[in-house]
C-alpha positions as CSV (number, residue, x, y, z in Angstrom):
1,M,-9.9,8.4,8.4
2,N,-11.0,5.4,10.5
3,N,-11.3,1.9,9.2
4,K,-14.9,2.2,8.3
5,E,-14.3,5.4,6.4
6,I,-11.3,3.9,4.5
7,I,-13.3,0.9,3.4
8,Q,-16.3,3.0,2.4
9,Y,-14.1,5.3,0.4
10,A,-12.4,2.4,-1.4
11,L,-15.7,0.7,-2.2
12,G,-17.1,3.9,-3.6
13,N,-14.1,4.4,-5.9
14,I,-14.3,0.8,-7.2
15,Q,-18.1,0.9,-7.8
16,K,-18.1,4.3,-9.6
17,D,-18.8,2.9,-13.1
18,G,-21.4,0.3,-11.9
19,T,-19.8,-2.8,-13.4
20,I,-18.6,-4.2,-10.1
21,H,-20.8,-4.7,-7.1
22,L,-19.2,-4.9,-3.7
23,E,-20.6,-5.9,-0.3
24,W,-18.6,-5.3,2.9
25,K,-19.2,-7.5,6.1
26,E,-17.3,-6.3,9.1
27,L,-15.9,-9.0,11.5
28,N,-15.4,-8.1,15.1
29,N,-13.8,-11.3,16.3
30,D,-10.4,-11.1,14.6
31,N,-7.9,-8.3,15.1
32,S,-6.0,-9.1,11.8
33,I,-9.0,-9.4,9.5
34,A,-11.4,-6.4,9.5
35,G,-14.0,-8.2,7.4
36,T,-14.9,-9.9,4.2
37,L,-15.5,-8.3,0.8
38,S,-17.8,-9.9,-1.7
39,V,-17.0,-8.9,-5.3
40,K,-19.6,-9.5,-7.9
41,L,-18.7,-9.1,-11.6
42,N,-20.4,-10.6,-14.6
43,Y,-22.4,-13.2,-12.6
44,H,-19.3,-14.3,-10.7
45,T,-18.8,-13.7,-7.0
46,I,-15.6,-14.0,-5.0
47,E,-15.4,-13.4,-1.2
48,L,-12.1,-12.0,0.0
49,Y,-10.8,-11.7,3.6
50,A,-9.8,-8.1,4.1
51,A,-7.4,-6.2,6.3
52,I,-7.4,-2.4,6.5
53,K,-4.5,-0.1,7.2
54,K,-4.2,3.7,7.4
55,E,-0.8,3.5,5.8
56,L,0.9,0.5,4.4
57,R,4.6,0.2,5.2
58,T,7.3,-2.4,4.8
59,L,7.0,-3.3,8.5
60,H,3.6,-4.7,7.7
61,F,4.9,-7.1,4.9
62,D,5.5,-10.1,7.1
63,K,2.0,-9.9,8.6
64,I,0.5,-9.4,5.1
65,E,2.3,-12.4,3.8
66,E,1.1,-14.5,6.7
67,L,-2.5,-13.4,6.2
68,A,-2.3,-14.0,2.4
69,L,-1.2,-17.6,3.1
70,T,-3.6,-18.4,5.9
71,R,-6.7,-16.4,4.9
72,T,-7.2,-16.9,1.2
73,P,-8.2,-15.2,-0.9
74,F,-6.9,-12.1,0.8
75,I,-6.9,-8.3,0.1
76,I,-5.4,-5.4,1.9
77,V,-7.1,-2.0,1.7
78,A,-5.1,1.1,2.7
79,E,-5.8,4.8,2.8
80,R,-2.3,5.5,1.7
81,I,0.2,3.3,-0.1
82,F,3.4,5.2,-1.1
83,P,4.9,4.5,-4.6
84,K,7.9,2.7,-3.2
85,I,5.7,0.4,-1.2
86,K,3.6,-0.3,-4.3
87,E,6.7,-1.3,-6.2
88,E,7.7,-3.7,-3.4
89,L,4.3,-5.2,-3.3
90,C,4.4,-5.8,-7.1
91,K,7.7,-7.6,-6.7
92,E,6.4,-9.9,-4.0
93,T,5.2,-13.3,-5.2
94,L,3.6,-15.8,-2.9
95,P,3.4,-19.6,-3.6
96,T,0.1,-20.8,-4.9
């Protein structure tokens, strides 16, 4: 899958039950951030900076942390996240 297919697949999965509305805006001027994701739920909207990866690996963690600190709020969307990587991400805490 390419980045456009990854984000469309993810959005489709999240919006299946119809309670969350998502809008994707692609950015072409930043190699780190693929776009912004507007999340609308219960009359509240939040806009997230988003990066897209085919596979998420530990070698990406430093860049993810940097983006999470400089582009807030931030989300990463990946086609594949292996269980061990998910565990590592859950352990990570960033200062607020």
